[in-house]
C-alpha positions as CSV (number, residue, x, y, z in Angstrom):
1,X,201.3,-13.5,3.9
2,X,200.2,-11.5,7.0
3,X,202.6,-8.7,8.0
4,X,202.8,-10.0,11.6
5,X,203.8,-13.4,10.2
6,X,206.5,-11.9,8.2
7,X,208.1,-10.2,11.2
8,X,207.7,-12.9,13.9
9,X,210.7,-13.3,16.3
10,X,213.6,-15.4,15.0
11,X,213.5,-19.1,15.6
12,X,217.3,-19.3,15.8
13,X,218.6,-20.1,19.3
14,X,221.8,-21.5,20.7
15,X,221.3,-24.2,23.3
16,X,223.8,-25.5,25.9
17,X,223.3,-28.5,28.1
18,X,225.2,-29.7,31.1
19,X,225.0,-31.5,34.4
20,X,223.1,-29.7,37.2
21,X,224.5,-29.5,40.7
22,X,221.9,-32.0,41.7
23,X,223.3,-34.5,39.1
24,X,220.5,-34.0,36.6
25,X,220.1,-32.2,33.3
26,X,220.3,-28.4,32.9
27,X,219.5,-26.5,29.7
28,X,220.4,-22.9,29.0
29,X,219.7,-20.9,25.8
30,X,220.4,-17.7,24.2
31,X,219.8,-15.9,20.9
32,X,221.7,-17.2,17.9
33,X,223.0,-13.8,16.9
34,X,225.7,-14.1,19.6
35,X,229.1,-14.6,18.1
36,X,229.0,-18.3,18.9
37,X,227.7,-20.9,21.4
38,X,231.0,-20.4,23.3
39,X,230.1,-16.7,23.7
40,X,227.2,-17.7,26.0
41,X,227.4,-17.2,29.7
42,X,227.9,-20.2,32.0
43,X,225.0,-22.6,32.3
44,X,221.9,-21.3,34.1
45,X,218.8,-23.2,35.1
46,X,216.3,-22.2,32.4
47,X,215.3,-25.9,32.6
48,X,216.6,-28.3,35.3
49,X,215.6,-31.9,35.7
50,X,216.8,-33.5,38.8
51,X,217.5,-37.3,39.3
52,X,214.3,-37.6,41.3
53,X,212.3,-36.4,38.3
54,X,211.5,-32.9,39.6
55,X,211.3,-30.3,36.8
56,X,212.3,-26.7,37.6
57,X,211.7,-23.9,35.1
58,X,213.0,-20.4,35.5
59,X,210.8,-17.5,34.8
60,X,213.2,-14.8,33.7
61,X,210.8,-11.9,33.1
62,X,209.5,-9.6,35.9
63,X,206.1,-10.6,37.2
64,X,203.9,-7.5,37.7
65,X,200.5,-9.2,37.8
66,X,200.3,-9.9,34.0
67,X,200.8,-13.6,34.6
68,X,204.0,-14.3,32.7
69,X,205.5,-16.3,35.6
70,X,202.8,-18.8,34.8
71,X,202.2,-18.5,31.0
72,X,205.8,-18.3,29.8
73,X,207.0,-21.5,31.6
74,X,203.9,-23.2,30.3
75,X,205.5,-23.0,26.8
76,X,208.5,-25.0,27.9
77,X,206.4,-27.5,29.9
78,X,204.2,-28.2,26.9
79,X,207.0,-29.3,24.6
80,X,208.9,-31.0,27.4
81,X,205.8,-33.1,27.9
82,X,205.5,-32.9,31.6
83,X,202.3,-32.4,33.7
84,X,201.9,-28.8,34.7
85,X,201.1,-29.7,38.3
86,X,204.5,-31.3,38.7
87,X,206.5,-28.3,37.5
88,X,208.3,-25.9,39.9
89,X,208.8,-22.3,38.9
90,X,211.7,-20.2,40.1
91,X,212.2,-16.5,39.6
92,X,215.5,-15.5,37.9
93,X,217.9,-12.9,39.1
94,X,218.2,-9.8,36.9
95,X,221.0,-10.9,34.5
96,X,220.4,-9.9,30.8
97,X,223.8,-11.3,29.8
98,X,222.5,-14.8,30.8
99,X,218.7,-14.5,30.3
100,X,218.4,-11.9,27.5
101,X,215.6,-9.4,27.6
102,X,214.1,-9.1,31.1
103,X,211.4,-6.5,30.7
104,X,207.7,-6.3,31.7
105,X,206.4,-3.8,29.2
106,X,204.9,-3.5,25.7
107,X,203.0,-6.8,26.0
108,X,206.0,-8.4,24.4
109,X,206.7,-11.5,26.5
110,X,204.4,-13.8,24.5
111,X,205.3,-12.2,21.3
112,X,209.0,-12.8,21.7
113,X,209.0,-16.1,23.6
114,X,206.1,-18.2,22.2
115,X,208.1,-20.2,19.7
116,X,211.7,-19.9,21.2
117,X,210.7,-21.3,24.5
118,X,208.6,-24.1,23.0
119,X,211.8,-25.1,21.1
120,X,213.8,-25.1,24.4
121,X,211.3,-27.5,25.8
122,X,211.4,-29.6,22.7
123,X,215.2,-29.7,22.9
124,X,215.2,-31.0,26.4
125,X,212.7,-33.6,25.5
126,X,214.8,-34.6,22.5
127,X,217.9,-35.1,24.7
128,X,216.0,-37.2,27.3
129,X,214.6,-39.4,24.5
130,X,218.1,-39.8,23.0
131,X,219.5,-40.8,26.4
132,X,216.8,-43.4,27.0
133,X,217.3,-44.8,23.5
134,X,221.0,-45.2,24.1
135,X,220.4,-47.1,27.3
136,X,217.9,-49.4,25.6
137,X,220.0,-49.6,22.4
138,X,217.0,-48.7,20.3
139,X,216.4,-46.0,17.7
140,X,215.3,-42.7,19.2
141,X,212.3,-42.6,16.9
142,X,210.9,-45.7,18.4
143,X,210.4,-43.9,21.7
144,X,207.7,-41.5,22.8
145,X,207.1,-39.4,25.9
146,X,204.2,-39.1,28.2
147,X,203.8,-37.2,31.5
148,X,207.5,-36.9,32.3
149,X,208.5,-40.4,31.1
150,X,210.0,-42.0,28.0
151,X,208.3,-45.0,26.7
152,X,209.6,-47.5,24.1
153,X,206.8,-48.3,21.8
154,X,208.1,-51.7,20.9
155,X,208.5,-53.2,24.3
156,X,206.5,-50.9,26.6
157,X,209.7,-50.2,28.7
158,X,209.5,-46.9,30.6
159,X,212.0,-44.5,32.2
160,X,211.2,-41.4,34.1
161,X,213.0,-38.2,33.0
162,X,215.0,-38.1,36.2
163,X,216.4,-41.6,35.5
164,X,218.1,-40.4,32.3
165,X,218.7,-36.8,33.1
166,X,222.4,-37.2,34.0
167,X,223.0,-39.1,30.8
168,X,221.1,-36.6,28.7
169,X,223.3,-33.8,30.2
170,X,226.3,-35.4,28.5
171,X,224.7,-35.3,25.0
172,X,225.2,-32.4,22.6
173,X,222.2,-30.0,22.4
174,X,220.3,-30.2,19.2
175,X,219.8,-27.4,16.7
176,X,216.4,-26.1,17.9
177,X,215.4,-25.1,14.4
178,X,215.4,-28.8,13.4
179,X,213.0,-29.9,16.0
180,X,209.4,-30.6,15.3
181,X,207.0,-28.9,17.6
182,X,203.6,-30.2,18.7
183,X,200.5,-29.7,16.7
184,X,198.2,-27.4,18.8
185,X,195.5,-30.1,18.7
186,X,197.8,-32.2,20.9
187,X,198.4,-29.5,23.5
188,X,198.0,-30.6,27.1
189,X,199.3,-27.4,28.9
190,X,199.1,-24.6,26.4
191,X,195.5,-23.4,25.9
192,X,194.3,-24.9,29.2
193,X,193.4,-22.6,32.1
194,X,195.8,-22.6,35.0
195,X,195.9,-20.5,38.1
196,X,198.9,-18.3,38.8
197,X,201.8,-20.2,40.2
198,X,202.0,-17.6,43.1
199,X,198.3,-17.6,43.8
200,X,198.4,-19.8,47.0
201,X,201.3,-17.8,48.4
202,X,199.6,-14.5,47.7
203,X,196.3,-15.5,49.4
204,X,198.0,-17.0,52.4
205,X,200.3,-14.0,52.9
206,X,203.6,-15.5,52.0
207,X,206.4,-12.9,51.4
208,X,206.7,-12.5,47.6
209,X,206.6,-8.8,46.9
210,X,209.2,-6.1,47.1
211,X,207.5,-4.7,50.1
212,X,208.0,-8.0,51.9
213,X,211.8,-8.1,51.6
214,X,213.8,-8.5,54.8
215,X,217.6,-8.8,55.2
216,X,219.7,-9.1,58.4
217,X,220.4,-5.8,60.1
218,X,218.0,-3.9,57.9
219,X,217.0,-0.4,58.8
220,X,214.1,1.6,57.3
221,X,214.4,4.7,55.1
222,X,212.3,7.6,54.0
223,X,213.3,10.1,51.4
224,X,212.0,13.7,51.3
225,X,212.1,15.3,47.9
226,X,211.2,18.8,46.7
227,X,207.4,19.0,45.9
228,X,208.3,20.4,42.5
229,X,210.4,18.4,40.2
230,X,213.8,19.8,39.5
231,X,214.0,21.7,42.8
232,X,217.0,21.7,45.0
233,X,217.7,22.3,48.7
234,X,218.4,25.9,49.6
235,X,218.8,25.2,53.3
236,X,218.0,22.4,55.7
237,X,217.8,22.1,59.5
238,X,218.1,18.4,60.4
239,X,219.0,18.3,64.1
240,X,215.5,17.8,65.4
241,X,214.9,14.9,63.1
242,X,218.3,13.4,64.1
243,X,217.3,13.5,67.8
244,X,214.0,11.7,67.3
245,X,213.4,8.3,68.8
246,X,214.5,5.4,66.7
247,X,216.3,7.6,64.1
248,X,219.8,6.4,63.1
249,X,220.8,8.9,60.5
250,X,219.6,12.0,58.7
251,X,221.5,13.5,55.8
252,X,221.0,15.6,52.7
253,X,221.5,14.0,49.2
254,X,222.5,15.9,46.1
255,X,220.7,15.3,42.8
256,X,222.5,13.3,40.1
257,X,221.1,15.7,37.5
258,X,218.7,13.2,36.0
259,X,215.0,14.2,36.1
260,X,214.0,10.6,36.3
261,X,217.0,9.7,38.5
262,X,218.1,10.9,41.9
263,X,216.3,14.0,43.0
264,X,217.9,16.3,45.6
265,X,216.4,15.5,49.0
266,X,216.9,14.4,52.6
267,X,217.2,10.8,53.7
268,X,216.0,9.5,57.1
269,X,217.2,6.1,58.3
270,X,215.4,4.7,61.4
271,X,214.5,1.5,63.3
272,X,211.1,1.4,61.7
273,X,209.1,2.9,58.9
274,X,206.9,4.7,61.5
275,X,209.9,6.3,63.2
276,X,211.3,7.5,59.9
277,X,207.9,8.9,58.9
278,X,207.5,10.8,62.2
279,X,211.0,12.3,61.8
280,X,210.0,13.8,58.5
281,X,207.7,16.2,60.3
282,X,210.7,17.6,62.2
283,X,212.6,18.6,59.2
284,X,212.9,22.2,58.3
285,X,213.8,22.5,54.6
286,X,213.7,25.5,52.4
287,X,213.5,24.5,48.7
288,X,214.6,26.3,45.6
289,X,211.7,25.1,43.5
290,X,213.0,26.3,40.2
291,X,211.0,27.1,37.0
292,X,208.6,24.2,37.5
293,X,206.8,26.0,40.3
294,X,205.1,28.3,37.8
295,X,203.3,25.4,36.0
296,X,199.7,24.5,36.5
297,X,197.0,22.4,34.8
298,X,194.9,25.5,34.2
299,X,197.7,27.3,32.4
300,X,198.5,24.3,30.4
301,X,194.9,23.9,29.2
302,X,194.7,27.6,28.3
303,X,197.8,27.4,26.3
304,X,196.6,24.3,24.5
305,X,193.3,26.0,23.6
306,X,195.3,28.9,22.1
307,X,196.9,26.5,19.6
308,X,193.5,25.8,18.1
309,X,193.7,28.6,15.5
310,X,197.4,28.3,14.9
311,X,199.4,26.2,12.5
312,X,201.0,23.1,14.0
313,X,204.7,23.6,14.9
314,X,205.5,20.5,12.7
315,X,203.9,17.9,10.5
316,X,203.7,14.3,11.6
317,X,201.8,12.9,8.6
318,X,200.4,14.4,5.4
319,X,198.5,12.5,2.6
320,X,196.6,14.4,0.0
321,X,195.2,17.9,0.3
322,X,193.2,18.2,3.5
323,X,192.3,21.9,2.8
324,X,190.8,21.1,-0.6
325,X,189.0,18.0,0.7
326,X,187.5,19.8,3.6
327,X,186.4,22.7,1.3
328,X,184.6,20.2,-1.0
329,X,183.0,18.1,1.8
330,X,179.3,17.8,2.0
331,X,179.5,18.0,5.8
332,X,182.3,19.2,8.0
333,X,182.7,18.3,11.7
334,X,185.1,19.8,14.2
335,X,185.7,19.1,17.9
336,X,188.4,19.5,20.5
337,X,189.2,16.5,22.8
338,X,191.4,16.5,26.0
339,X,192.5,14.1,28.6
340,X,194.4,14.8,31.9
341,X,197.5,13.7,33.6
342,X,196.9,10.4,35.4
343,X,199.0,8.4,37.9
344,X,199.9,4.7,37.7
345,X,198.6,4.2,41.2
346,X,200.0,0.6,41.7
347,X,198.7,-1.0,44.9
348,X,202.2,-1.6,46.1
349,X,204.0,1.8,46.5
350,X,207.5,2.1,45.2
351,X,210.1,0.4,47.3
352,X,213.6,-1.1,47.2
353,X,215.8,-2.8,49.8
354,X,219.5,-2.2,49.3
355,X,222.7,-3.3,50.9
356,X,225.9,-1.6,49.9
357,X,229.1,-3.1,51.1
358,X,232.7,-3.2,50.0
359,X,232.1,-1.5,46.6
360,X,229.1,-3.7,45.7
361,X,225.4,-3.3,46.2
362,X,222.7,-6.0,46.4
363,X,219.1,-4.9,45.7
364,X,215.8,-6.6,46.3
365,X,213.3,-4.7,44.2
366,X,210.0,-4.9,42.3
367,X,211.0,-3.5,38.9
368,X,209.7,-3.9,35.4
369,X,213.0,-3.1,33.8
370,X,216.0,-3.9,35.9
371,X,218.9,-3.3,33.5
372,X,218.4,0.5,33.2
373,X,218.1,0.6,37.0
374,X,221.4,-1.3,37.3
375,X,223.1,1.2,35.0
376,X,221.7,4.2,37.0
377,X,222.7,2.7,40.3
378,X,226.2,1.9,39.0
379,X,226.8,5.3,37.6
380,X,225.5,7.1,40.6
381,X,227.6,5.0,43.1
382,X,230.6,5.0,40.8
383,X,230.9,1.2,40.6
384,X,230.8,-1.3,37.8
385,X,227.4,-2.6,36.6
386,X,228.7,-6.1,37.5
387,X,228.9,-5.0,41.1
388,X,225.1,-4.5,41.2
389,X,223.1,-7.6,42.1
390,X,219.4,-7.4,41.5
391,X,216.8,-9.8,43.0
392,X,213.6,-9.3,41.0
393,X,210.7,-9.6,43.4
394,X,207.1,-9.8,42.4
395,X,205.6,-6.3,41.7
396,X,202.3,-5.3,43.3
397,X,201.2,-3.7,40.0
398,X,203.3,-1.8,37.5
399,X,201.3,-0.4,34.6
400,X,204.5,1.2,33.3
401,X,205.5,3.0,36.5
402,X,208.2,0.5,37.4
403,X,209.9,0.9,34.1
404,X,211.5,4.0,35.7
405,X,213.8,3.1,38.5
406,X,214.7,6.2,40.6
407,X,213.6,4.4,43.8
408,X,216.4,1.9,43.2
409,X,218.9,4.7,43.0
410,X,217.6,6.3,46.1
411,X,217.8,3.1,48.2
412,X,221.3,2.3,47.0
413,X,222.6,5.8,47.8
414,X,221.0,5.8,51.2
415,X,222.5,2.4,52.0
416,X,226.0,3.6,51.0
417,X,225.8,6.8,52.9
418,X,224.3,5.3,56.0
419,X,226.5,2.2,56.0
420,X,223.4,0.0,56.6
421,X,221.2,-2.3,54.6
422,X,217.9,-0.3,54.2
423,X,214.4,-0.7,53.0
424,X,213.1,2.5,51.3
425,X,209.4,2.7,51.1
426,X,207.4,5.4,49.4
427,X,204.2,6.6,51.0
428,X,201.0,6.6,49.0
429,X,201.2,10.4,48.8
430,X,204.7,10.2,47.4
431,X,203.6,7.6,44.9
432,X,201.0,10.1,43.5
433,X,202.9,13.3,43.9
434,X,206.5,12.5,43.2
435,X,206.3,10.1,40.3
436,X,206.1,10.4,36.5
437,X,202.6,10.8,35.1
438,X,200.7,9.7,32.0
439,X,201.0,12.9,30.0
440,X,197.9,15.0,29.4
441,X,197.0,15.8,25.8
442,X,194.8,17.9,23.5
443,X,193.5,17.3,20.0
444,X,191.8,19.9,17.7
445,X,190.1,17.7,15.1
446,X,188.3,18.4,11.8
447,X,186.9,16.0,9.3
448,X,184.9,16.1,6.0
449,X,182.2,13.7,4.8
450,X,180.8,13.1,1.3
451,X,177.2,12.5,0.4
452,X,177.5,8.8,1.3
453,X,179.0,9.4,4.7
454,X,182.5,8.4,3.7
455,X,185.3,10.3,5.4
456,X,187.1,12.3,2.8
457,X,189.4,14.4,5.0
458,X,190.8,14.2,8.5
459,X,192.9,16.8,10.3
460,X,194.3,16.5,13.8
461,X,196.4,19.2,15.5
462,X,197.9,17.4,18.5
463,X,199.1,19.5,21.5
464,X,201.5,17.8,23.8
465,X,204.7,18.3,25.8
466,X,208.4,18.6,24.8
467,X,210.9,20.9,23.2
468,X,211.4,21.5,19.5
469,X,211.0,18.3,17.5
470,X,211.2,16.1,20.6
471,X,208.3,14.9,22.6
472,X,208.6,14.2,26.3
473,X,208.6,10.6,27.3
474,X,205.4,8.8,26.2
475,X,203.9,12.1,25.0
476,X,204.2,11.5,21.2
477,X,201.7,10.4,18.6
478,X,202.5,7.9,15.9
479,X,201.7,9.0,12.3
480,X,200.2,5.6,11.7
481,X,197.5,6.0,14.3
482,X,194.1,5.0,13.0
483,X,192.5,6.3,10.8
484,X,195.8,7.0,9.0
485,X,195.7,5.0,5.7
486,X,191.9,5.0,5.6
487,X,191.2,8.6,4.7
488,X,192.3,10.0,1.3
489,X,193.3,13.4,2.7
490,X,194.9,13.0,6.1
491,X,196.8,15.8,7.9
492,X,198.4,15.3,11.4
493,X,200.4,18.0,13.0
494,X,201.8,18.6,16.5
495,X,202.7,21.4,18.8
496,X,204.5,21.0,22.1
497,X,204.7,22.9,25.4
498,X,207.5,22.7,28.0
499,X,206.8,20.7,31.1
500,X,209.0,20.2,34.1
501,X,207.2,17.3,35.7
502,X,208.4,14.0,34.2
503,X,206.0,11.8,32.2
504,X,206.2,8.1,31.4
505,X,204.4,5.2,29.9
506,X,201.1,4.0,31.4
507,X,199.3,0.8,30.3
508,X,198.9,0.9,26.5
509,X,201.1,4.0,26.3
510,X,199.6,6.7,24.2
511,X,196.8,4.4,23.0
512,X,195.1,4.6,26.3
513,X,194.2,8.2,25.4
514,X,194.2,8.0,21.6
515,X,191.5,5.4,21.5
516,X,189.2,7.8,23.4
517,X,190.0,10.6,21.0
518,X,189.8,8.8,17.6
519,X,186.9,6.6,18.4
520,X,185.0,9.4,20.1
521,X,185.4,11.6,17.1
522,X,184.5,8.8,14.7
523,X,181.2,8.5,16.7
524,X,180.6,12.1,16.0
525,X,181.2,11.6,12.3
526,X,178.7,8.7,12.3
527,X,176.1,11.0,13.8
528,X,176.8,13.7,11.2
529,X,176.5,11.1,8.5
530,X,173.2,10.0,10.0
531,X,174.6,6.4,10.1
532,X,174.5,3.8,12.8
533,X,177.9,3.9,14.6
534,X,178.6,0.2,13.9
535,X,177.8,0.6,10.2
536,X,179.8,3.8,9.9
537,X,182.9,2.0,11.3
538,X,182.3,-1.0,9.0
539,X,182.3,1.4,6.0
540,X,185.4,3.2,7.2
541,X,187.3,-0.1,7.6
542,X,186.2,-1.3,4.2
543,X,187.4,-4.6,2.7
544,X,190.1,-6.7,4.5
545,X,193.5,-5.3,3.7
546,X,196.9,-4.4,5.3
547,X,197.5,-0.7,5.7
548,X,200.9,0.9,6.6
549,X,204.5,0.5,6.0
550,X,205.2,-3.0,4.5
551,X,208.4,-3.2,6.5
552,X,206.7,-2.6,9.8
553,X,205.5,-5.5,11.9
554,X,202.5,-3.5,13.2
555,X,200.7,-2.9,9.9
556,X,197.0,-2.4,10.4
557,X,194.9,-5.4,9.3
558,X,191.4,-4.1,8.6
559,X,190.0,-7.6,8.3
560,X,191.0,-8.4,11.9
561,X,189.7,-5.1,13.2
562,X,186.4,-5.7,11.4
563,X,186.2,-9.2,12.8
564,X,186.4,-8.1,16.4
565,X,184.1,-5.2,15.8
566,X,181.4,-7.5,14.3
567,X,181.9,-10.1,16.9
568,X,181.5,-7.8,19.9
569,X,178.4,-6.1,18.3
570,X,176.8,-9.5,17.9
571,X,177.6,-10.6,21.5
572,X,176.2,-7.4,22.9
573,X,173.0,-7.4,20.8
574,X,173.9,-4.2,19.1
575,X,170.8,-2.2,18.1
576,X,168.5,-3.5,20.8
577,X,166.1,-1.1,22.6
578,X,167.1,0.1,26.0
579,X,165.3,2.0,28.8
580,X,165.4,5.8,28.8
581,X,168.8,7.3,29.7
582,X,170.5,4.0,28.9
583,X,172.7,3.4,25.9
584,X,175.1,1.2,24.1
585,X,178.5,2.5,22.8
586,X,180.9,0.8,20.5
587,X,184.6,1.2,19.7
588,X,187.6,-0.7,18.5
589,X,191.4,-0.2,18.6
590,X,194.6,-1.8,17.5
591,X,197.7,-1.6,19.7
592,X,200.6,-3.8,20.8
593,X,199.7,-6.2,17.9
594,X,196.3,-6.9,19.4
595,X,192.8,-6.0,18.0
596,X,189.9,-5.4,20.4
597,X,186.3,-4.4,19.9
598,X,184.2,-3.1,22.8
599,X,180.6,-2.5,23.6
600,X,179.6,-0.7,26.8
601,X,176.1,-0.5,28.2
602,X,175.7,2.4,30.5
603,X,172.8,4.2,32.3
604,X,173.0,7.8,33.4
605,X,171.0,8.9,36.4
606,X,169.2,12.3,36.5
607,X,171.9,13.3,39.0
608,X,174.5,12.8,36.2
609,X,176.0,9.7,37.8
610,X,177.1,7.1,35.3
611,X,176.5,3.4,36.0
612,X,178.1,0.9,33.7
613,X,175.8,-2.1,33.4
614,X,178.0,-4.5,31.3
615,X,181.0,-4.5,29.0
616,X,181.5,-6.9,26.1
617,X,185.0,-7.5,24.7
618,X,186.1,-9.3,21.5
619,X,189.9,-9.7,20.9
620,X,192.3,-11.1,18.4
621,X,195.8,-11.6,19.7
622,X,196.8,-14.4,17.3
623,X,196.3,-18.1,16.9
624,X,196.8,-19.2,20.5
625,X,195.7,-18.1,23.9
626,X,198.4,-19.6,26.1
627,X,196.6,-19.4,29.5
628,X,192.9,-18.7,29.2
629,X,192.6,-18.0,32.9
630,X,195.4,-15.4,32.8
631,X,194.0,-14.0,29.5
632,X,190.6,-13.4,31.0
633,X,192.2,-11.8,34.0
634,X,194.1,-9.3,31.8
635,X,191.1,-8.3,29.7
636,X,188.8,-7.8,32.7
637,X,191.6,-5.9,34.5
638,X,192.1,-3.6,31.5
639,X,188.3,-2.9,31.4
640,X,188.1,-2.0,35.1
641,X,191.4,0.0,34.9
642,X,190.1,2.0,31.9
643,X,186.7,2.6,33.3
644,X,188.1,3.9,36.6
645,X,190.4,6.3,34.7
646,X,187.6,7.6,32.4
647,X,185.1,8.1,35.2
648,X,187.1,9.6,38.0
649,X,190.9,10.0,37.6
650,X,192.9,13.0,37.0
651,X,196.1,14.5,38.4
652,X,196.1,18.3,38.7
653,X,199.2,20.5,38.9
654,X,199.1,23.8,40.9
655,X,202.3,25.8,41.4
656,X,204.2,22.9,40.0
657,X,202.8,20.5,42.6
658,X,200.5,17.5,42.3
659,X,197.3,18.4,44.2
660,X,195.9,14.9,44.7
661,X,197.5,13.1,47.6
662,X,195.7,9.8,48.1
663,X,192.8,7.6,46.9
664,X,190.2,9.9,48.5
665,X,191.0,12.4,45.8
666,X,192.2,10.0,43.1
667,X,189.5,7.4,42.9
668,X,190.2,3.9,41.7
669,X,187.5,1.5,40.7
670,X,185.7,-0.1,43.7
671,X,184.2,-3.6,43.6
672,X,180.8,-2.0,43.7
673,X,181.6,-0.1,40.5
674,X,182.9,-3.1,38.6
675,X,180.5,-4.3,35.9
676,X,180.4,-7.8,34.5
677,X,182.7,-8.3,31.5
678,X,182.0,-10.8,28.7
679,X,185.1,-11.7,26.8
680,X,185.5,-13.5,23.5
681,X,188.7,-14.4,21.8
682,X,188.9,-14.8,18.0
683,X,191.8,-17.0,16.9
684,X,193.5,-15.9,13.7
685,X,196.4,-17.2,11.7
686,X,198.9,-14.8,13.3
687,X,201.7,-15.2,15.9
688,X,200.4,-15.0,19.4
689,X,201.0,-11.7,21.2
690,X,200.5,-10.2,24.6
691,X,197.4,-9.2,26.5
692,X,198.5,-6.7,29.2
693,X,197.7,-3.6,27.1
694,X,195.6,-3.9,23.9
695,X,192.3,-4.4,25.6
696,X,192.4,-1.0,27.4
697,X,192.2,1.6,24.6
698,X,188.7,0.9,23.2
699,X,187.0,1.0,26.6
700,X,186.9,4.8,27.3
701,X,185.5,5.7,23.9
702,X,182.9,2.9,24.1
703,X,181.9,4.4,27.5
704,X,181.5,8.0,26.3
705,X,179.7,6.8,23.2
706,X,177.3,4.9,25.4
707,X,176.8,8.1,27.4
708,X,175.9,10.0,24.3
709,X,173.5,7.3,23.2
710,X,171.8,7.6,26.7
711,X,171.8,11.4,27.0
712,X,172.7,13.1,23.7
713,X,175.6,14.7,25.5
714,X,179.1,14.4,23.9
715,X,182.0,13.8,26.4
716,X,185.1,15.3,24.8
717,X,187.2,15.7,28.0
718,X,188.1,13.1,30.6
719,X,187.4,12.3,33.3
720,X,183.6,12.3,32.7
721,X,182.0,15.4,34.3
722,X,178.7,14.3,35.8
723,X,177.6,17.9,36.0
724,X,177.2,17.9,32.2
725,X,174.9,14.9,32.4
726,X,172.3,16.1,34.9
727,X,168.7,15.9,33.5
């Protein structure tokens, strides 16, 4: 049995049914590991069927552009057997006690919800059928459903769901584990392409996003932080800012001591964002910048280079004798790879609207992870978590940035101290310069090959950030990272350096950089072995097998990896002849339970400028693609995101400060840069998983491998330096 099948989410749910305020049926659900059904919170409208037949489904996860507000309710609608176009979707409040996990991160929404939510839909359908059967005094198994109606097969009688919803609400909810789910061949909603439920509202400018929030009596806030993380206010002259037109309040705020929480700063509350921004220039603040002011990207890189000839501070993984295997190797290859700090750069800057009143605070916020934000706000304000109400608004991009909620804390504190409801809006400069970053990293690699080109030894000294045996957030490296388990002598060690600036997860955390390193170095080994890069990877993967800890859900399936690799090579016409200074590069990667193979075709001008002509992607994320339209969106978005980072993005620290301030210095992919992307999905007998992240990691290495094929120049440091590629 496949490892992912062994560790799929539990099917056990507790369901509750009751009468909705409209007089119809309402279904709520929760995990069966709660003490009992009675331990569940009061009924909530996960599923609501009104007497007029309207079906409302609640999307309880944050929507950050990954499409879960569409795809997750589709699971319920399929088993409920209602036409998708007749369904209404509402966004839930943040309330983990009622809704369970409400997080947009890790590509886990489909992984965790695919079967449980189908069973919720099946349970609602079961109760509606039972209610109709009671009314007709016929056996329930003589009834079927179609497009929101129950039909008696013997007489052809028909009742709409709304007509029996109230009666169904009085019936006991079934054990969801006993319900038979649809055969995928009978799907009418799942597997069919559907546009996002918010698409029309977005293109017509309807207020959906956090930045659109408006509440009565609202003022606008700006918050000035030390340019170096961890800094404090030494002195501040605030009178000129207080006297500025439109300004209501200016006051200093102390840090709550959390590097990812409330930084020391000065808050400005005004009648408009423009008035608040103008008043910033009138502030006279002297900062105590602390130890972080001595840090710079140049010094970090120099220190990382010095680790090359030292022993790692600690071992992460060790199999066999790498020293002996390297000494016996027919060929030895060594290289050092590096990647920079990068920013999340969501299109919608961080923002939060807050209203503190009478010991309670209400927040309207685009967040990926509301519950830690609730806890931070409650602790900082000295109130109970239950006194924090969070409206989850649509996020204009997240990419991991909105997993960290310091902007929620800032807004709540400013509202409390000013006595006003306020909207806090970060500027683009603040978004780049005052936010956690994807950590930079450095790898000193060495490998040995035998006479047949097989990899006999692999050593990686990984240089990152942290203290002692602890990595900074998102700065670690898993010992199971490929090619762990595929090389007989494998040695992975790590050394860390201190870093004041906070780091955090960015789309496909860790893997967004490790794919570049591992697959770039594997291409170098193929060259040393005088083998075709595709054939070399096929040999390295070998026969189909599961590799890794048998108890882990993320064991590496070499058969699935080989399948996406072979498929993408075939789609791209691997091995075909290209014009001079053009090349094909190939790579594959496994992360977030998804396997992706990538081929990039790129041309390099004599001025060193790289032009990506086309990208081919083949992915295996299980046996079902829930929404093909959303799936294609996610893969194409990952490609453009990854190409933009590899070709032109880096954050540089000088004197503890971020140098880049806006998109002129931190270049995102433009439409003119975006190549066509061909996407193929391979269906395998594995539980469906998410798509927000696993397509990203193989793109940068496929790009740099294509550049090598076009020019003979190896790119071992990102972003790509065009000066190295000039003819």
